N, C-alpha and C positions, 0 to 999 in steps of 0.2 A: 506599552511597546509600540514603536512607530510602525505604521502600516507596511513599510518597506524593509523593516529590519531583517526579516528572515529570507526575503527574496532578493535583496540586493538590486532591486529594480525589476526583478523578474525577467532578466534578459535571456536566461537559458537554464535548462534543468541541469547543466553542467556546473552552475555556480556552487562553490564550496565543495565540489567533488574532486576526485583525483584527476579528472579530465582537464582541469585548469591548473594542475600542478606540474612541476618538472620531475624527471625521473630521480634526481638526487633527493628531492623532497620526499618522494614516496619511499625511497630506500631508507631515509632517516626515520620515517614513521615505523617502518617494519623493524628497524634495529631497536626502536624504543618499545617494541611489543604492542603496538597499536592494534586494536580490533578493527574489523571492517563492518560497515553497515550497508545493507543493500535492499532497496525497495523494488518489488517486482509487480508491475502493473500491466495494463493492456491499453491498446487504442480501441476505444469503444464509444458508441453513441451514448449521449447523456441528455436526451431530450432536445428541444429546439433552443435551449438557453445556455447550455454548458458545453465546453470544448470536449473533443474526442479524447484528449489527454487527461481528463479528470482523474482517472485511476492511476495515472503516473504522477501527477502533481501531489496527490494526497499523501502517499507514503514518503515522497521526496521532502515535502514540507515538515512532516513529522520527524523524519530522521535528521534533518538539519537542526531542529530544535533539540532532539535527543542528544546529538553530538555535543552541542553547547553545554547541556546539563552534565554530560559525562566528563567533559574536559574541566568543568568547574569543580568536579570531584577528583581531579587528577588522573583521569583515564583517557589516554589519547585514542582517537578514533579516525578512521578514514572512511569517507562516503564513496561507495562505488556508484558510477552513473546509473540512473534508473533503467531497469529492464522494462521493455514495453511490447515485445512480440509474444504475447500470451494467448490464452484461450478464452473465447467468447461463445460459450455454448448457449446461453440464454438469449442474448441480443444479436446473435449472428446474422439474422435476416435483415437487420438495419444497415443502411449505407454507412460506411466508415468503421464498422465493427470488423476489425481484422483478427483472424484466428490462425494459429499455426498448429501443426500436429503435435500431440503430446510428446512424442519422441524427439521432435525438433526442439521443443522448449527444454526438455531434459538435457539434451546434448549441448545446447548453448550454456545452460547453467553449469554443466560439468567442465566445459572449457574455461569459463570464468573462474570457477573454483580452482582449477589447475593453475591458471595464471596467477591468481593471488597466492597460492601455495608456493609456487616457484620463486615469488618475490619475498617470501619470508613471513607472510601473514598466516597465522595459525588458527584464528577464530573469526567467523563471520556470522552476523545476526541478520536474518532476512525477514522482511515485512511485506505482506501482500497488500496490494492496493485494490484488489478485485474480489468481489464476493461470490463469483461463480464457483460452484462446487468442483467442477472438473479442473479449473485453473488451479485451485488450492490443493486438490489431491495430486495433481501433476507436480506442483511446486514442492510438496512434501516428499514425493518420490525422488525428485531431483536432489533435494537436500540429503536424503538418506543415501542415495548412490554417491553423492559427492563425498560424504564422510568415508564410505567404504573404499572408493576408487582413488581419492586424492589424499586422504588422511587429514583433511581440514576439519576442524570442529565447527560444523555448520548447524545453525539453529533456526527454527521457524518460530517467530514471535506472533502470537495471535490471541484474540480474546477467548476467554473460557466459553463464551456463548458459541463462537465459531467452532471451537474444538469439539464441543458436544454435538453440534449440528452435523459436522462432517464425520463424526464417529471415528476419530483418530484413536490409535492405540496409546493409552496412557503409559504403557511400559516402555515406549520408544523414547530414547534419550534426547532426540533432537527437537522436541517441542518445549516451548516456554509459553505458559499462559498468563495473561494479565486479566484482572477483573474489570475490564473496560466494556461499557455498554453505552450506545448512543442515547442521548436524552429522549424520553418518550414524549410523543405529541398526541394530538387528537386523532391523527390519521396514520395508518401503516406507512412507514417511510423507509423504503428499501433502496431505491435507485433514482438518482438525480432529483431527489425530493428536498425537503427542508435542510437536512444535515449536510449533504454534499454541496448543495447550492450555497449554504451559509459558509462552508469552508472555502470554496473557490472564490466567493465574493470577498471573504475576509483577507485572503492572501493574494489573489490575482484578479482584482476587480475589473481590469481591462478585458479579461477573457469572458466575462459574464454578459450575455445579451440582456442587459438590465431593463430594456424597454419591453422585453417579452415576458419576464418573470411575473409581473402582476396579472397577466392575462391567463395564467395557467391555473386551472381549477384542480382541487384535490381529486385524486383518483378514487378514493374511498373504497378500496378493495378489501376483501376479507382474507382470513387465513387460508381458506379453500382456494380463493382466487390466486393467492401467492403460490400455492402448490402447483397450480396449472401454469402460472407464469414461469416458474423455475424449470418447467419441461422444455422451454425455449422455442426458438424459431416461430412457427405459426401461432403457437400458444401465447408467446410473449407479445407478438404483434396484435393478437386479438384482445388481450387483456390491457395492454398499454400501447394503443396505436400512435401516441405521440412520444413514446420512448422514455417516459418517466413514471415512477411509482412512488407517490407521496404527495407532499404539499409544498412545492418550491416557492409559492407566493408568500409563505410565512417565513422565509429565510431571513436571517439577521447576520451580517458579517461579523459582529462582535461575538455572537454565539459560535460562529465557525472558528474563530481564533481560540476561544476557550476550549472547544472540543479538541483541537490539535495540541494545545498546551497540556491538557490533562492527559491525553494519550501519550505524548512524548515523555512526560514525567513518569508515568507508570512503566513505560518501556525502559527508560534509563535505570530506574530502580531495579527492574527485573534483570537487566543485563549485569548490573553491579553485583547483585545477589548471586547470579550464576557464576560469575568470575570468582567471587569470594568463596563460594562453596567448593570450587575446584572440581565441579562435576565434569564427566566425560563429554 
């Protein structure tokens, strides 16, 4: 796969989304029964080497690839421009980490769901780009309320690992889990480490401060350190003063591309199964 195939040059996160389409083209997709794909990330610090938009680019790249896989199987899909005004409870003390109130995030989501519904889209699959527990809990609540208030069939696609960590209710119909887990390495790799650096480097190399990456030493934190880090703000600053948790210096752009391709494949398969099952 060519380095630019999924980014189209990386000129904009609008590329291949409805933002670059005309309204008749959107109407036609709705008439064809297309599903909507929506990535919800945040503007958040990612160390001294990755852009603040990392958690926006990650689900965006994944859903672009998933859309191609779906359309190869005969299922039309519309990509909604990425959402980025989310919640940063953990890294909120760092410059550039913008957070909104939970109710603000939910209301924005409801407005988007309502807009998609009035255009004739009946189903939307949402993917989080952010690991913050409060962001994901708020996103799940927005999806639940969207289903109730707008009638749209909205789903949250997430790994079984995230589902268990966040203690979501398995009886709720709006969750779709996939058996995806980031490759394990020598060091605990949670934020702006090897995995995220590999992905951004693989898809958006011009956004990586490549001269900085080799200078970043592994954080070598323990599971107990991670619990403290997840409390956020001063705790996160103390545990990760440079804003990353992992080993970014071991990043490999080819590994990053493989991660996204695997995740996109699992997502596309899960979406097709959900549609074929005719689940609510």
